[in-house]
N, C-alpha and C positions, 0 to 999 in steps of 0.2 A: 712168697711167704708173707710179705707185708700185708697184702689184701686179706689173707687168711687170718692173721693176728688182728687186723683192724676190724674185720667182721665179727670175730668171736669176742673181741673186746666190747664192741657195741652191744652184742647180744647178752653178754654177762651183766649188763646194766639194766636189762629189760625184764619185765614180768612175762612169763610164758602163759598162754591161755590155759584155762582149766580143761581137763579132758571130759568134764561133765557138761552135757547139753540139756537144758530144760525147756519145756514149752512155756506158753504164756501164763499158765496157771502154776508155774513153778514145780512141775512134776518132772522128775528125771526121765529123759527119753532115750538118751544115747550116751555111751561112754566110748570115746574115741582114743586110739592110741596116739597120744600127743607127742609133739616134738619137745625134747628137753635139751638143755644146755649140755648135759652130760653125753647125750647121744650125738649131738653135733660135734663135740670135741672128739669123740671116737671116730666119727665119720671123716673128720678133717684130718686127723693125725695118723690113723692106723695104717693106711696104705703107704703113705710117705715114709713112716717109720719102718715098716716092713721091707720096703724096697731099697732103702738108703742106709741100712744099718752099718755098712762098712764104709760109708762116705762121711769122712770127718766134717767137711764143710756143711753138709746138709744136717748132720746130727747136731752140730753146734747151733745152726740156725733154728732148728726145731726147738731146742731148749731156750734160745733167746726169745722166740715167739711165745712160748709158754710163760716165761717170766713176764713178758709184757702183758699178756692177757690176765695173768694173776693179779696185777695191780688194779684191775677193774672188777674183780669178783666181789660178790655181795654176801656169799654164804659159804658154809663149810662143805656143802655138797658140790658146789662148783669147784672149790679149791681141791677137793679130793679127786675129782675127775682129772684135773690138770696134774696133780701129784702122781697119780697112777700112770699117766702117759709119760711123765718125766722119768719115772722109775723104769718103765719098760725101755725107754730110749737108752738110759744109762746101762741097764743090764745087757742090752743088745750090743752096745759099744764095747763093753768089757769082753764080750765073746768074739767080736769081729774086727776090732781095731788093735793092731799089733804094736804100733809105735808108742812108747812110753809117754812122750811129750804130748802126743795127740790124745791119749787117755787122760792125761792131766788137764788138758784144755777142756775136754768134755766134762770132766768131774767138776771143774771150776764153774762151768755154765750150769751144771746141775745144782750146785750150792747156791747160785744166784736165784734159781727157780725156788728153792726151799726158802730162801730169805724173803722173796716176793710173796710167797704163799703165807708167810707168817705175819705180814703186815695187816693190820686191821684199822 
């Protein structure tokens, strides 16, 4: 999980290339489906979130990773992608985790994500 959060933290600080490709005369020639930070967040977290929704340790670690990445974001679009993942993780944990203390631990990590997302 550390490599995942480290990689996404680095990417959050970079500019992604434009999907528009121009020729030497500045004529638009191709529009490509570009890679986005939001798409990478989904690709990185979706399967892990889906398969580990009843695992407290993994759920907590996912939220901690999102809080870490949030500190490196540069715009609201990036923060929204992370917030959306955190909400899905929280909602899944409410459905799948039965122990009250475990739910409180997850909720606390979710609050840490929200706090990190509010920093500017």
